[in-house]
N, C-alpha and C positions, 0 to 999 in steps of 0.2 A: 451721583447715584449709577452712572454707568460704572464706575470704580468700583463700587460695592458690589454689584451685581457680577462682575466679573471673575469674585471669589468662589462664586458657585455654578456660573453658567458656564456651558460649553465653550473650551477656546478662551484666549486672553482677550477676545474681542466680543464675548457673549453679551455684554454688558451695554455695548454699542446699541442692540434694538431698544433696550429700555431708555437708553438716552436719545435715541431718535424719536420714540414715542413721546417721552416728555418734552422733548424740544418742538415736536410739532403741535402738541397742544397748547403751546404758548404764541401761536401766530396763526393768521389765516393763509398763510404762505406753507401748509404743511408739508410738501412734497421738496420746497426748497430746503426746510428744516433737515427733513430726512437725508436729502443729498449732501447737505453740510457735513453731516456725521461720517457718512460713507468715505466723502472725500477726505475729510479730517483723518481717518484710518488709512486711507489708501496713499496720501502723502506719506505719513509715518512709515507705512511698509515698505513704499517706494525709498524712501531715504535708509531704511537700514539694508536694504539690497545694495543700494549704491555704495553706502559705506563699507559694507563686508564686502562688496565687490571689489572695489578700488584696493582695500587693505589687502585683499587676496591676491589680487594682481601684483601688487608689490612683493608678493613672497611667491612669486610664480614657480620657484625650484621646488617648493614642497607640492608634491601630488594631489593631497588633499585640498590644498590652497588653489591650486590650478582649476580643479573641477569647481571649486566655489565661485573663481572667477569668470570661466566659462558660462556657467549656471546665470551670474548676473547680468552678463553681457546679454545673453540669450532674454532674459527676462525683461531687461530694459529694454531691447531692440523691439520685442513684442508689443511693449507698452507704447514705444513711439509710433510704432506702425499703427497700434489700435486708436491712437488718439489723433494720428493723421488720417485716418478712415472717418472717424468720427467728425472730425471738425471740418474737412475739406468736403465741400457738396458733391464735387464731381465723383471722388473716390466713395464718398457716401452712397452715390445712386449705384456706381458701377458694382460696388462690393455686394449689394444686395441687402445692405443694411438697411434702407428704408423700407424694401418688401417685409423683413423680419420684424420692424419695429411697428409697421402696420397692422400685422398679423397676431401681435401680442394682445392678451385681454386686457381689460381695464384701460383702454384707450388712454381716457381724460387723465391717469396716473401716470401713464407712460409719457404723453405729451408734456406734461406738467416736468417730469423728471429731465425729459429731453431739452427743455427749457432753461432749467436749473442747471444742467451741466453745460450750455451754451453761454449763460451768462459767467460760467468761470472761465470758457474758452475764449472770451472776451478781454480778459485780463490775464493773460499767461504768466506776466512777472510777478503779479500776487501769488499765482501758485508756486513759481520758483522761489519766491523768497519763503513761502510758507516751507517748503519742503527744506531750506537752507537753515532755518531759525529751529527746526526738528533736530539738527544735527548735534548741538550741544546737548541736549536731553539724552541723545542715545549715547555721547559720548560719556556722559555721568554714569550711566549704567554700566557701560563697558569698562569704565575705570574703576568702578566699585567692584565689580567681579574680577577684575585685574589685581586690585588691592586684597581681595578676600583670599584668590588662589596664591598670592603671593606669603600671605598671613599663615596658610596651611601648608607652605612649604611645596606647591605643586611646580614640578620639572618644566613648566611653560614659558618660553619667550614672551614678552609682553606683547609682541606685536601679532601674535598667534590670536591673544584675546580679541583683537579688534577684526578677526576673521568668524571665530567659532562662535561669540556671544552674539552677534546679529544671527546666525543662522538657529542657534538655540532659541532666541526669541521669537524669530519668523515662523519657528516650528510650533510655539505655543500658541499661534494665532489660529492652528489647524483646529475646529471645533469637535474635537473627540472627548475630552475630558474636562471638567471643571479647573479654570485658570490654566490650562495645557499640562496640568499635573502628570507625569508618566511619559507624556510626549516630549516635554522639555529634557526630561532626564534621559530619556533614551537618545535623543540626538547628542545632548551632551556626553 
């Protein structure tokens, strides 16, 4: 259902809204279902950032790759700091995150979402495993694009696809146009 609606909803992640809606209707733990869809998407995006960043770092001598590598490092560092602040009770309190969460509307939903996220935090190795198992899926997409480019005779080195395809796919998740149409092409 989510993939079908991604075809015409904004961004390549637009169908996640409907996926979360349908998943939440199948369980009494509605917020857990919604958070699972969000975490699933976040893990996939982080895996793309990591994969593209590592491959860009291996091609540091190319200025565009250097920018992607630096961007990936910054994004991953921000994610790690954010996770540390969220999951460490002292940092959670000192940072003001407790105060912000208490001031948000719909406190029942906020508390349920925080509880669901803490469930993920109690099993970090499962989250790491989820990140690892997404890599073959991303590798398949990149390899397909690489073979298509080679078939069209594009003069790109094979390793460059491992940097540009993740950036293009990530740009498609920006909710501007259906399925990221136009946005992905501009980044390509």
